[in-house]
Structure formats: C-alpha cells, structure tokens
N, CA, C and O of each residue as an XYZ file, in Angstrom:
828
protein
N      -5.860     18.920    -10.320
C      -6.933     19.894    -10.095
C      -8.247     19.317    -10.606
O      -8.352     18.963    -11.781
N      -9.240     19.219     -9.745
C     -10.521     18.640    -10.123
C     -11.567     19.726    -10.301
O     -11.772     20.559     -9.418
N     -12.229     19.709    -11.456
C     -13.269     20.693    -11.738
C     -14.661     20.118    -11.549
O     -15.658     20.785    -11.827
N     -14.730     18.860    -11.069
C     -16.022     18.189    -10.928
C     -16.100     17.569     -9.541
O     -15.218     16.809     -9.143
N     -17.164     17.896     -8.805
C     -17.323     17.404     -7.439
C     -18.630     16.627     -7.324
O     -19.694     17.105     -7.717
N     -18.524     15.419     -6.778
C     -19.700     14.613     -6.467
C     -19.908     14.648     -4.963
O     -18.982     14.375     -4.199
N     -21.112     14.980     -4.536
C     -21.433     14.975     -3.118
C     -22.035     13.639     -2.724
O     -22.927     13.132     -3.403
N     -21.554     13.069     -1.632
C     -22.071     11.795     -1.130
C     -22.714     12.008      0.229
O     -22.092     12.565      1.133
N     -23.957     11.570      0.377
C     -24.638     11.703      1.659
C     -25.589     10.543      1.858
O     -25.733      9.686      0.986
N     -26.236     10.522      3.009
C     -27.175      9.469      3.373
C     -27.450      9.569      4.854
O     -26.680     10.186      5.590
N     -28.527      8.974      5.298
C     -28.865      9.011      6.718
C     -27.906      8.189      7.545
O     -27.083      7.449      7.006
N     -28.012      8.319      8.870
C     -27.162      7.545      9.764
C     -27.372      6.050      9.508
O     -28.502      5.591      9.342
N     -26.275      5.303      9.479
C     -26.356      3.867      9.262
C     -26.611      3.453      7.827
O     -26.880      2.283      7.556
N     -26.529      4.400      6.907
C     -26.839      4.068      5.510
C     -25.687      3.377      4.791
O     -25.904      2.701      3.785
N     -24.467      3.537      5.292
C     -23.316      2.902      4.658
C     -22.445      3.847      3.855
O     -21.771      3.427      2.915
N     -22.453      5.127      4.221
C     -21.639      6.126      3.497
C     -20.158      5.767      3.514
O     -19.471      5.913      2.504
N     -19.667      5.301      4.652
C     -18.234      4.982      4.756
C     -17.858      3.827      3.847
O     -16.798      3.846      3.221
N     -18.723      2.815      3.771
C     -18.450      1.682      2.884
C     -18.397      2.142      1.428
O     -17.517      1.735      0.669
N     -19.339      2.984      1.055
C     -19.393      3.461     -0.327
C     -18.192      4.345     -0.649
O     -17.578      4.197     -1.706
N     -17.855      5.259      0.253
C     -16.719      6.150     -0.018
C     -15.413      5.370     -0.107
O     -14.525      5.727     -0.882
N     -15.294      4.298      0.689
C     -14.088      3.469      0.626
C     -13.964      2.788     -0.736
O     -12.856      2.621     -1.247
N     -15.087      2.396     -1.322
C     -15.065      1.774     -2.650
C     -14.643      2.775     -3.724
O     -13.906      2.421     -4.644
N     -15.102      4.011     -3.614
C     -14.655      5.052     -4.548
C     -13.165      5.323     -4.357
O     -12.425      5.488     -5.327
N     -12.734      5.365     -3.100
C     -11.313      5.627     -2.815
C     -10.438      4.526     -3.398
O      -9.327      4.792     -3.857
N     -10.935      3.284     -3.384
C     -10.187      2.163     -3.957
C     -10.033      2.296     -5.467
O      -9.171      1.655     -6.067
N     -10.870      3.129     -6.079
C     -10.774      3.408     -7.519
C      -9.944      4.662     -7.789
O      -9.988      5.226     -8.883
N      -9.189      5.088     -6.779
C      -8.279      6.242     -6.868
C      -9.012      7.576     -6.977
O      -8.485      8.533     -7.544
N     -10.215      7.637     -6.440
C     -10.942      8.903     -6.367
C     -10.573      9.600     -5.050
O     -10.571      8.976     -3.988
N     -10.266     10.881     -5.131
C      -9.969     11.646     -3.915
C     -11.247     11.827     -3.103
O     -12.247     12.336     -3.609
N     -11.207     11.405     -1.835
C     -12.360     11.523     -0.946
C     -12.077     12.614      0.084
O     -11.068     12.578      0.789
N     -12.986     13.578      0.155
C     -12.876     14.668      1.129
C     -14.014     14.486      2.126
O     -15.182     14.677      1.787
N     -13.670     14.117      3.347
C     -14.648     13.728      4.358
C     -14.893     14.875      5.335
O     -13.973     15.337      6.009
N     -16.142     15.327      5.402
C     -16.490     16.452      6.275
C     -16.215     16.139      7.739
O     -15.802     17.021      8.492
N     -16.439     14.887      8.152
C     -16.225     14.530      9.550
C     -14.756     14.679      9.944
O     -14.451     15.130     11.048
N     -13.847     14.301      9.044
C     -12.418     14.435      9.334
C     -12.016     15.908      9.390
O     -11.256     16.319     10.267
N     -12.527     16.690      8.455
C     -12.199     18.119      8.444
C     -12.791     18.818      9.665
O     -12.187     19.740     10.212
N     -13.978     18.372     10.089
C     -14.604     18.954     11.276
C     -13.713     18.775     12.501
O     -13.692     19.632     13.385
N     -12.988     17.681     12.555
C     -12.049     17.468     13.667
C     -10.822     18.373     13.530
O     -10.307     18.902     14.515
N     -10.377     18.535     12.308
C      -9.173     19.328     12.082
C      -9.369     20.805     12.420
O      -8.457     21.446     12.943
N     -10.560     21.353     12.123
C     -10.763     22.794     12.346
C     -10.916     23.141     13.813
O     -10.921     24.318     14.172
N     -11.045     22.108     14.691
C     -11.105     22.374     16.139
C      -9.986     21.623     16.869
O     -10.103     21.309     18.054
N      -8.917     21.345     16.149
C      -7.760     20.688     16.751
C      -7.024     21.677     17.655
O      -7.195     22.887     17.506
N      -6.204     21.180     18.593
C      -5.433     22.079     19.460
C      -4.617     23.080     18.653
O      -3.962     22.719     17.675
N      -4.662     24.330     19.069
C      -3.921     25.385     18.394
C      -4.705     26.126     17.342
O      -4.219     27.120     16.801
N      -5.924     25.666     17.028
C      -6.721     26.339     16.004
C      -7.574     27.449     16.617
O      -7.877     27.447     17.810
N      -7.947     28.393     15.758
C      -8.845     29.460     16.202
C     -10.218     28.905     16.562
O     -10.902     29.431     17.440
N     -10.610     27.840     15.876
C     -11.906     27.228     16.153
C     -11.993     26.709     17.570
O     -12.981     26.958     18.260
N     -10.974     25.992     18.017
C     -10.984     25.450     19.381
C     -10.913     26.570     20.409
O     -11.566     26.496     21.450
N     -10.132     27.601     20.129
C     -10.023     28.726     21.061
C     -11.378     29.401     21.252
O     -11.736     29.772     22.370
N     -12.127     29.561     20.170
C     -13.438     30.200     20.254
C     -14.418     29.334     21.041
O     -15.220     29.856     21.815
N     -14.360     28.016     20.849
C     -15.246     27.105     21.570
C     -14.951     27.141     23.065
O     -15.870     27.186     23.883
N     -13.665     27.120     23.421
C     -13.284     27.147     24.831
C     -13.701     28.461     25.493
O     -14.114     28.480     26.652
N     -13.588     29.551     24.745
C     -13.987     30.850     25.294
C     -15.496     30.905     25.517
O     -15.970     31.485     26.494
N     -16.242     30.293     24.600
C     -17.709     30.343     24.684
C     -18.252     29.391     25.749
O     -19.108     29.777     26.546
N     -17.766     28.159     25.768
C     -18.331     27.146     26.659
C     -17.576     26.996     27.973
O     -18.104     26.433     28.932
N     -16.349     27.495     28.024
C     -15.560     27.353     29.239
C     -14.527     26.253     29.121
O     -14.624     25.387     28.252
N     -13.535     26.290     30.001
C     -12.416     25.345     29.940
C     -12.845     23.909     30.193
O     -12.122     22.981     29.830
N     -14.017     23.703     30.813
C     -14.459     22.335     31.093
C     -14.801     21.562     29.814
O     -15.040     20.355     29.850
N     -14.818     22.274     28.697
C     -15.101     21.618     27.422
C     -13.837     21.000     26.837
O     -13.880     20.352     25.792
N     -12.700     21.208     27.524
C     -11.411     20.693     27.051
C     -10.959     19.493     27.865
O     -11.264     19.378     29.052
N     -10.224     18.598     27.207
C      -9.568     17.498     27.894
C      -8.324     18.020     28.620
O      -7.923     19.170     28.439
N      -7.736     17.175     29.426
C      -6.548     17.584     30.188
C      -5.396     17.975     29.269
O      -4.576     18.819     29.630
N      -5.326     17.372     28.088
C      -4.227     17.679     27.163
C      -4.532     18.880     26.262
O      -3.751     19.204     25.368
N      -5.662     19.532     26.500
C      -6.008     20.716     25.722
C      -6.837     20.452     24.483
O      -7.226     21.390     23.788
N      -7.114     19.189     24.195
C      -7.947     18.860     23.034
C      -9.424     18.982     23.400
O      -9.775     19.103     24.573
N     -10.265     18.950     22.405
C     -11.704     19.115     22.620
C     -12.316     17.853     23.216
O     -12.076     16.745     22.738
N     -13.105     18.038     24.260
C     -13.876     16.938     24.849
C     -15.184     16.849     24.063
O     -16.153     17.545     24.366
N     -15.197     15.994     23.066
C     -16.337     15.937     22.150
C     -17.615     15.463     22.837
O     -18.708     15.934     22.521
N     -17.474     14.537     23.770
C     -18.655     14.045     24.475
C     -19.300     15.175     25.280
O     -20.524     15.307     25.299
N     -18.476     15.989     25.944
C     -18.998     17.110     26.730
C     -19.656     18.143     25.826
O     -20.696     18.705     26.169
N     -19.049     18.390     24.673
C     -19.627     19.355     23.733
C     -20.967     18.860     23.196
O     -21.927     19.626     23.107
N     -21.029     17.578     22.838
C     -22.294     17.015     22.344
C     -23.396     17.164     23.382
O     -24.536     17.490     23.052
N     -23.045     16.922     24.637
C     -24.031     17.041     25.713
C     -24.542     18.469     25.827
O     -25.729     18.694     26.065
N     -23.649     19.424     25.658
C     -24.030     20.834     25.789
C     -24.950     21.299     24.670
O     -25.840     22.118     24.900
N     -24.747     20.785     23.461
C     -25.484     21.334     22.320
C     -26.646     20.470     21.843
O     -27.507     20.950     21.106
N     -26.683     19.191     22.257
C     -27.664     18.289     21.650
C     -29.102     18.738     21.910
O     -29.939     18.687     21.009
N     -29.390     19.173     23.121
C     -30.758     19.577     23.454
C     -30.900     21.085     23.647
O     -31.900     21.556     24.188
N     -29.900     21.834     23.204
C     -29.942     23.293     23.322
C     -29.787     23.886     21.919
O     -28.681     23.995     21.390
N     -30.911     24.261     21.342
C     -30.915     24.706     19.953
C     -30.070     25.959     19.741
O     -29.394     26.088     18.720
N     -30.105     26.884     20.704
C     -29.337     28.128     20.571
C     -27.838     27.845     20.561
O     -27.097     28.428     19.770
N     -27.397     26.953     21.434
C     -25.974     26.617     21.479
C     -25.551     25.837     20.229
O     -24.443     26.013     19.722
N     -26.436     24.983     19.748
C     -26.127     24.234     18.527
C     -25.967     25.183     17.343
O     -25.068     25.017     16.518
N     -26.846     26.178     17.268
C     -26.748     27.160     16.181
C     -25.452     27.954     16.283
O     -24.815     28.243     15.270
N     -25.064     28.306     17.506
C     -23.817     29.065     17.690
C     -22.627     28.236     17.197
O     -21.759     28.738     16.483
N     -22.603     26.967     17.586
C     -21.495     26.096     17.192
C     -21.451     25.921     15.677
O     -20.380     25.959     15.070
N     -22.616     25.730     15.075
C     -22.677     25.563     13.621
C     -22.214     26.820     12.889
O     -21.531     26.744     11.868
N     -22.598     27.978     13.429
C     -22.205     29.242     12.799
C     -20.688     29.425     12.828
O     -20.115     30.055     11.940
N     -20.048     28.873     13.849
C     -18.588     28.953     13.947
C     -17.905     27.957     13.020
O     -17.012     28.320     12.255
N     -18.332     26.699     13.092
C     -17.578     25.637     12.421
C     -17.942     25.421     10.958
O     -17.077     25.072     10.155
N     -19.203     25.623     10.598
C     -19.613     25.293      9.232
C     -18.862     26.080      8.152
O     -18.441     25.477      7.165
N     -18.677     27.389      8.292
C     -17.914     28.105      7.259
C     -16.471     27.606      7.144
O     -15.922     27.541      6.045
N     -15.859     27.254      8.280
C     -14.491     26.737      8.262
C     -14.430     25.406      7.524
O     -13.546     25.180      6.698
N     -15.383     24.526      7.832
C     -15.425     23.205      7.202
C     -15.716     23.340      5.711
O     -15.083     22.684      4.884
N     -16.675     24.191      5.378
C     -17.101     24.347      3.981
C     -15.953     24.812      3.096
O     -15.707     24.235      2.037
N     -15.260     25.846      3.525
C     -14.182     26.392      2.692
C     -13.039     25.400      2.527
O     -12.430     25.319      1.460
N     -12.747     24.642      3.587
C     -11.656     23.660      3.507
C     -12.050     22.488      2.609
O     -11.213     21.974      1.867
N     -13.302     22.065      2.665
C     -13.759     20.981      1.796
C     -13.656     21.371      0.328
O     -13.149     20.604     -0.491
N     -14.132     22.549      0.004
C     -14.106     22.998     -1.386
C     -12.667     23.116     -1.874
O     -12.353     22.715     -2.994
N     -11.796     23.664     -1.034
C     -10.389     23.818     -1.428
C      -9.761     22.464     -1.748
O      -9.075     22.317     -2.759
N      -9.995     21.484     -0.891
C      -9.388     20.171     -1.103
C      -9.972     19.462     -2.324
O      -9.260     18.761     -3.044
N     -11.261     19.648     -2.550
C     -11.871     19.047     -3.742
C     -11.297     19.664     -5.007
O     -10.970     18.946     -5.953
N     -11.171     20.972     -5.034
C     -10.648     21.646     -6.222
C      -9.196     21.273     -6.491
O      -8.765     21.245     -7.644
N      -8.439     20.985     -5.433
C      -7.030     20.641     -5.582
C      -6.797     19.134     -5.725
O      -5.652     18.686     -5.778
N      -7.869     18.363     -5.786
C      -7.755     16.901     -5.872
C      -7.029     16.479     -7.139
O      -7.284     17.044     -8.203
N      -6.138     15.508     -7.058
C      -5.417     15.031     -8.245
C      -6.267     14.124     -9.133
O      -5.938     13.937    -10.305
N      -7.345     13.562     -8.606
C      -8.195     12.682     -9.408
C      -9.087     13.504    -10.333
O      -9.236     14.713    -10.155
N      -9.680     12.833    -11.327
C     -10.464     13.553    -12.337
C     -11.737     14.163    -11.751
O     -12.237     15.169    -12.255
N     -12.246     13.565    -10.708
C     -13.336     14.177     -9.947
C     -13.094     13.877     -8.478
O     -12.359     12.949     -8.142
N     -13.706     14.653     -7.611
C     -13.545     14.462     -6.171
C     -14.879     14.077     -5.550
O     -15.941     14.463     -6.040
N     -14.810     13.310     -4.463
C     -16.006     12.895     -3.736
C     -16.041     13.633     -2.400
O     -15.173     13.432     -1.550
N     -17.050     14.489     -2.220
C     -17.219     15.235     -0.977
C     -18.254     14.505     -0.118
O     -19.430     14.443     -0.479
N     -17.824     13.960      1.005
C     -18.699     13.164      1.864
C     -19.181     14.014      3.034
O     -18.388     14.439      3.874
N     -20.493     14.257      3.079
C     -21.079     15.103      4.125
C     -22.355     14.438      4.646
O     -23.343     14.362      3.916
N     -22.357     13.956      5.887
C     -23.555     13.318      6.428
C     -24.798     14.212      6.384
O     -25.889     13.744      6.058
N     -24.633     15.489      6.710
C     -25.775     16.411      6.749
C     -25.750     17.369      5.553
O     -26.024     18.560      5.699
N     -25.429     16.853      4.400
C     -25.313     17.690      3.201
C     -26.645     18.341      2.840
O     -26.683     19.528      2.516
N     -27.732     17.585      2.892
C     -29.043     18.125      2.555
C     -29.521     19.098      3.629
O     -30.035     20.174      3.323
N     -29.346     18.708      4.883
C     -29.803     19.540      5.998
C     -29.140     20.915      5.993
O     -29.782     21.924      6.286
N     -27.857     20.945      5.660
C     -27.104     22.198      5.674
C     -26.985     22.840      4.296
O     -26.220     23.783      4.096
N     -27.764     22.303      3.342
C     -27.838     22.861      1.985
C     -26.471     22.916      1.290
O     -26.212     23.800      0.473
N     -25.608     21.961      1.626
C     -24.285     21.919      1.017
C     -24.305     21.240     -0.347
O     -23.289     21.213     -1.041
N     -25.459     20.690     -0.737
C     -25.559     20.113     -2.080
C     -25.388     21.185     -3.156
O     -25.147     20.874     -4.322
N     -25.515     22.447     -2.753
C     -25.303     23.536     -3.713
C     -23.830     23.683     -4.083
O     -23.503     24.384     -5.041
N     -22.937     23.032     -3.338
C     -21.499     23.127     -3.599
C     -21.029     22.090     -4.614
O     -19.909     22.182     -5.116
N     -21.878     21.099     -4.923
C     -21.418     19.980     -5.734
C     -22.103     19.962     -7.102
O     -23.139     20.593     -7.308
N     -21.498     19.226     -8.021
C     -22.048     19.104     -9.364
C     -23.059     17.974     -9.479
O     -23.911     17.970    -10.367
N     -22.950     17.017     -8.566
C     -23.806     15.832     -8.613
C     -24.016     15.349     -7.183
O     -23.061     15.255     -6.412
N     -25.260     15.042     -6.826
C     -25.546     14.567     -5.474
C     -25.873     13.074     -5.513
O     -26.819     12.647     -6.174
N     -25.074     12.298     -4.795
C     -25.246     10.851     -4.699
C     -25.733     10.503     -3.297
O     -25.078     10.838     -2.310
N     -26.869      9.838     -3.207
C     -27.455      9.461     -1.923
C     -27.365      7.951     -1.736
O     -27.766      7.182     -2.609
N     -26.832      7.533     -0.582
C     -26.843      6.123     -0.200
C     -28.154      5.895      0.536
O     -28.430      6.541      1.546
N     -28.952      4.981      0.027
C     -30.323      4.845      0.517
C     -30.632      3.440      1.009
O     -30.120      2.449      0.488
N     -31.482      3.382      2.027
C     -32.053      2.131      2.507
C     -33.265      2.476      3.363
O     -33.369      3.607      3.837
N     -34.183      1.537      3.575
C     -35.369      1.827      4.385
C     -35.004      2.202      5.825
O     -33.972      1.775      6.342
N     -35.860      3.006      6.464
C     -35.557      3.501      7.804
C     -35.456      2.387      8.836
O     -34.685      2.504      9.788
N     -36.215      1.312      8.668
C     -36.121      0.237      9.657
C     -34.744     -0.426      9.610
O     -34.230     -0.866     10.638
N     -34.148     -0.495      8.416
C     -32.789     -1.019      8.308
C     -31.773     -0.036      8.878
O     -30.784     -0.434      9.492
N     -32.030      1.251      8.666
C     -31.186      2.286      9.264
C     -31.115      2.104     10.774
O     -30.034      2.089     11.363
N     -32.280      1.967     11.385
C     -32.348      1.828     12.842
C     -31.601      0.584     13.310
O     -30.819      0.630     14.260
N     -31.855     -0.514     12.631
C     -31.243     -1.778     13.052
C     -29.721     -1.724     12.913
O     -29.000     -2.116     13.830
N     -29.233     -1.241     11.772
C     -27.785     -1.213     11.542
C     -27.091     -0.251     12.494
O     -26.006     -0.547     12.995
N     -27.715      0.906     12.748
C     -27.103      1.882     13.646
C     -27.066      1.366     15.075
O     -26.051      1.495     15.760
N     -28.162      0.785     15.523
C     -28.229      0.251     16.884
C     -27.208     -0.859     17.089
O     -26.571     -0.940     18.140
N     -27.055     -1.714     16.082
C     -26.095     -2.819     16.177
C     -24.662     -2.313     16.132
O     -23.807     -2.772     16.890
N     -24.403     -1.357     15.231
C     -23.040     -0.831     15.054
C     -22.568     -0.055     16.271
O     -21.442     -0.236     16.733
N     -23.435      0.812     16.789
C     -23.033      1.713     17.870
C     -23.467      1.234     19.254
O     -23.227      1.906     20.257
N     -24.113      0.059     19.298
C     -24.638     -0.449     20.564
C     -25.505      0.613     21.248
O     -25.356      0.890     22.437
N     -26.409      1.193     20.465
C     -27.246      2.300     20.909
C     -28.695      1.855     21.004
O     -29.159      1.054     20.192
N     -29.402      2.366     21.985
C     -30.812      2.030     22.124
C     -31.618      2.605     20.966
O     -31.265      3.641     20.402
N     -32.695      1.925     20.622
C     -33.531      2.353     19.508
C     -34.085      3.750     19.662
O     -34.227      4.470     18.674
N     -34.402      4.150     20.887
C     -34.964      5.489     21.116
C     -33.958      6.576     20.782
O     -34.322      7.631     20.262
N     -32.682      6.315     21.085
C     -31.643      7.291     20.773
C     -31.434      7.384     19.259
O     -31.237      8.472     18.716
N     -31.478      6.243     18.593
C     -31.349      6.235     17.143
C     -32.503      7.010     16.519
O     -32.299      7.771     15.573
N     -33.701      6.823     17.033
C     -34.878      7.531     16.513
C     -34.710      9.045     16.646
O     -35.109      9.794     15.755
N     -34.124      9.494     17.752
C     -33.893     10.934     17.950
C     -32.945     11.479     16.890
O     -33.160     12.564     16.350
N     -31.896     10.720     16.599
C     -30.913     11.151     15.594
C     -31.568     11.215     14.223
O     -31.397     12.188     13.489
N     -32.321     10.170     13.882
C     -32.987     10.132     12.580
C     -33.965     11.298     12.447
O     -34.086     11.893     11.376
N     -34.662     11.623     13.538
C     -35.645     12.713     13.507
C     -34.998     14.064     13.245
O     -35.637     14.968     12.708
N     -33.723     14.204     13.625
C     -33.020     15.476     13.428
C     -32.443     15.592     12.020
O     -32.018     16.670     11.603
N     -32.430     14.492     11.300
C     -31.884     14.507      9.945
C     -33.002     14.709      8.932
O     -34.184     14.577      9.250
N     -32.606     15.029      7.718
C     -33.582     15.110      6.631
C     -34.258     13.751      6.476
O     -33.662     12.716      6.771
N     -35.488     13.762      6.018
C     -36.189     12.497      5.821
C     -35.634     11.789      4.594
O     -34.967     12.388      3.751
N     -35.925     10.516      4.521
C     -35.510      9.742      3.357
C     -36.073     10.373      2.081
O     -35.370     10.474      1.076
N     -37.319     10.792      2.120
C     -37.963     11.394      0.946
C     -37.281     12.696      0.546
O     -37.136     12.976     -0.644
N     -36.861     13.495      1.523
C     -36.190     14.769      1.223
C     -34.856     14.531      0.535
O     -34.516     15.229     -0.420
N     -34.104     13.557      1.011
C     -32.815     13.258      0.378
C     -33.014     12.752     -1.051
O     -32.327     13.187     -1.975
N     -33.959     11.835     -1.218
C     -34.176     11.251     -2.539
C     -34.697     12.280     -3.532
O     -34.415     12.187     -4.726
N     -35.449     13.254     -3.052
C     -35.982     14.292     -3.940
C     -34.870     15.138     -4.542
O     -35.021     15.662     -5.646
N     -33.759     15.275     -3.834
C     -32.644     16.094     -4.300
C     -31.556     15.281     -5.004
O     -30.661     15.844     -5.634
N     -31.642     13.963     -4.891
C     -30.582     13.102     -5.416
C     -30.537     13.105     -6.938
O     -31.568     13.035     -7.607
N     -29.319     13.188     -7.470
C     -29.105     12.957     -8.894
C     -28.908     11.466     -9.150
O     -29.315     10.934    -10.183
N     -28.272     10.806     -8.182
C     -27.994      9.374     -8.283
C     -28.236      8.733     -6.924
O     -28.106      9.386     -5.889
N     -28.587      7.456     -6.932
C     -28.893      6.732     -5.694
C     -28.180      5.389     -5.702
O     -28.199      4.666     -6.698
N     -27.549      5.064     -4.572
C     -27.012      3.726     -4.362
C     -27.926      3.016     -3.374
O     -28.180      3.517     -2.279
N     -28.411      1.860     -3.764
C     -29.298      1.059     -2.925
C     -28.444      0.181     -2.017
O     -27.755     -0.724     -2.487
N     -28.492      0.453     -0.717
C     -27.707     -0.334      0.237
C     -28.607     -1.163      1.142
O     -28.272     -1.421      2.298
N     -29.745     -1.575      0.611
C     -30.656     -2.409      1.398
C     -30.266     -3.883      1.340
O     -30.806     -4.706      2.079
N     -29.325     -4.207      0.458
C     -28.905     -5.597      0.311
C     -27.565     -5.876      0.966
O     -27.228     -5.291      1.995
N     -26.807     -6.776      0.359
C     -25.506     -7.176      0.916
C     -24.429     -6.161      0.573
O     -24.597     -5.334     -0.323
N     -23.313     -6.238      1.305
C     -22.162     -5.373      1.039
C     -21.638     -5.623     -0.376
O     -21.183     -4.697     -1.047
N     -21.706     -6.879     -0.825
C     -21.206     -7.243     -2.146
C     -21.973     -6.551     -3.266
O     -21.467     -6.400     -4.378
N     -23.200     -6.133     -2.961
C     -24.023     -5.484     -3.991
C     -23.625     -4.027     -4.221
O     -24.100     -3.395     -5.165
N     -22.764     -3.499     -3.370
C     -22.376     -2.090     -3.495
C     -21.376     -1.863     -4.625
O     -21.495     -0.893     -5.374
N     -20.393     -2.751     -4.753
C     -19.297     -2.531     -5.695
C     -19.753     -2.330     -7.136
O     -19.270     -1.404     -7.787
N     -20.665     -3.156     -7.670
C     -21.101     -2.928     -9.052
C     -21.768     -1.563     -9.234
O     -21.608     -0.927    -10.276
N     -22.510     -1.117     -8.229
C     -23.158      0.188     -8.316
C     -22.125      1.308     -8.329
O     -22.250      2.273     -9.083
N     -21.105      1.170     -7.488
C     -20.053      2.186     -7.417
C     -19.267      2.234     -8.715
O     -18.957      3.318     -9.208
N     -18.944      1.089     -9.269
C     -18.166      1.049    -10.511
C     -18.938      1.670    -11.671
O     -18.360      2.372    -12.501
N     -20.234      1.413    -11.729
C     -21.047      2.007    -12.790
C     -21.073      3.529    -12.665
O     -20.916      4.245    -13.654
N     -21.271      4.014    -11.444
C     -21.301      5.464    -11.232
C     -19.940      6.091    -11.458
O     -19.842      7.215    -11.951
N     -18.891      5.369    -11.100
C     -17.533      5.878    -11.316
C     -17.294      6.165    -12.791
O     -16.751      7.214    -13.138
N     -17.687      5.256    -13.650
C     -17.523      5.470    -15.089
C     -18.367      6.649    -15.564
O     -17.935      7.435    -16.407
N     -19.562      6.762    -15.019
C     -20.434      7.886    -15.364
C     -19.801      9.212    -14.960
O     -19.812     10.172    -15.730
N     -19.252      9.261    -13.750
C     -18.647     10.503    -13.258
C     -17.360     10.852    -14.002
O     -17.067     12.027    -14.225
N     -16.594      9.835    -14.384
C     -15.392     10.096    -15.183
C     -15.766     10.762    -16.504
O     -15.125     11.723    -16.931
N     -16.813     10.239    -17.147
C     -17.268     10.817    -18.413
C     -17.715     12.258    -18.216
O     -17.365     13.136    -19.005
N     -18.485     12.498    -17.168
C     -18.962     13.858    -16.883
C     -17.806     14.804    -16.594
O     -17.792     15.939    -17.070
N     -16.834     14.333    -15.809
C     -15.691     15.171    -15.460
C     -14.857     15.508    -16.706
O     -14.388     16.635    -16.865
N     -14.684     14.520    -17.574
C     -13.898     14.754    -18.796
C     -14.626     15.700    -19.733
O     -14.004     16.548    -20.374
N     -15.942     15.557    -19.815
C     -16.721     16.479    -20.632
C     -16.632     17.904    -20.098
O     -16.546     18.867    -20.860
N     -16.653     18.018    -18.773
C     -16.508     19.348    -18.152
C     -15.157     19.943    -18.469
O     -15.047     21.118    -18.818
N     -14.123     19.118    -18.343
C     -12.761     19.608    -18.626
C     -12.614     20.038    -20.072
O     -11.977     21.051    -20.361
N     -13.199     19.276    -20.978
C     -13.121     19.629    -22.398
C     -13.847     20.933    -22.688
O     -13.396     21.752    -23.489
N     -14.974     21.106    -22.024
C     -15.778     22.306    -22.258
C     -15.141     23.570    -21.700
O     -15.261     24.652    -22.273
N     -14.452     23.406    -20.554
C     -13.871     24.570    -19.880
C     -12.401     24.764    -20.202
O     -11.834     25.825    -19.943
N     -11.777     23.717    -20.776
C     -10.362     23.823    -21.078
C      -9.485     23.641    -19.864
O      -8.296     23.959    -19.900
N     -10.064     23.128    -18.776
C      -9.302     22.924    -17.535
C      -8.581     21.595    -17.598
O      -7.881     21.228    -16.654
C-alpha cells in the first residue's frame, strides 16, 4: 500500500516513457494513464458502449474494439465532441489511477499522465515531476519518432500546456535536453529523495 504518489508529466516528445522505465527498473510501481485509458474503453466496458452509442457503430472495428484513429478524427477539431469524450473517460481513468497507486506494493507510486497539468490532475499527487527540454527539441524528436510533419507536431504542442506552465507547477524537473545516459543519474537521485519522503509520510501517518 503506497501513501505517496509522484506525478510524472511532460510535453510530447519529452521522454516520459524513458524516464518512467528507469523508475520501473528501480522497482517503483508505474501507473500509466495511457494504458488505463485503453482499458476503460476495452470491449465489454461501459465506456466503449457509451462511445458507440454516442458516435455510432462506425467508431468500432470489425471485432468490436474501438477504432482509435476514427475517434481521433471525430474529436480532434470538434471541441464539443472532445469535451463530451473527456467528460466520459476522465473520471473513469482518474479513479482507476488513484486506486492502483494507493494499492502499489512499492514505497511510492509513479503516476504517468501526459496531460496532467492541462487536466489539473497534479492535485491528485504529492509531488509533480516534469520531464523538460526546449520546444525545438520536442518538435524534432516527435517528428523523427512518429514520422510526423512539423505542422502537425506544432498543432499538438499548441494544445498542450506551455513549457512555462508545466515548469511553474513542477516540484522537480528532469532535464532531457542531453543524452539518454544523462537521465539515469537524475532518476536515481530523485528516487532516493522520494523514498525518504515516502518513509517520512509513513512514519507520520502510521501507514
């Protein structure tokens, strides 16, 4: 049972997955919002049934699973539909993330949420960790990774919180403007810091 939650976020292409994998290698329980977002709309769930009823059967694949590309197309440029989808899925994702973090066997849990600042989910965590790098590196890494045109990357970045907004809320920052090898020492230092904080919390609360 974990009484201490660290939130991990960062803009697209910032390296959140690399950082979370390093924490996981240190036996920290990682709760990933993207994975849970898939689970709450899996075949047989109430979430998927509601989406199909709202958008129509054409939003489903032949096997009954969600056609994510079709859904993205429907909501990306339609603010009203995006809000409807968020109102359905966000409470489901939020409650499941918190439950898994609280039940984590590690001394603290890492909650990974790409849009943590945008959706004000930093209020759910004890510490906010931001993976940071300059926007020009964000664009380059995302375009190279996803084989995406720069204009499309710019649209995604524009929909996210700004670098300044994330940093203003951050308790801790990992600098990912350098090499991959530079990440591990930063993660290990923060891991020790979070272990101390989690143990102090446990001592104070008796948990």
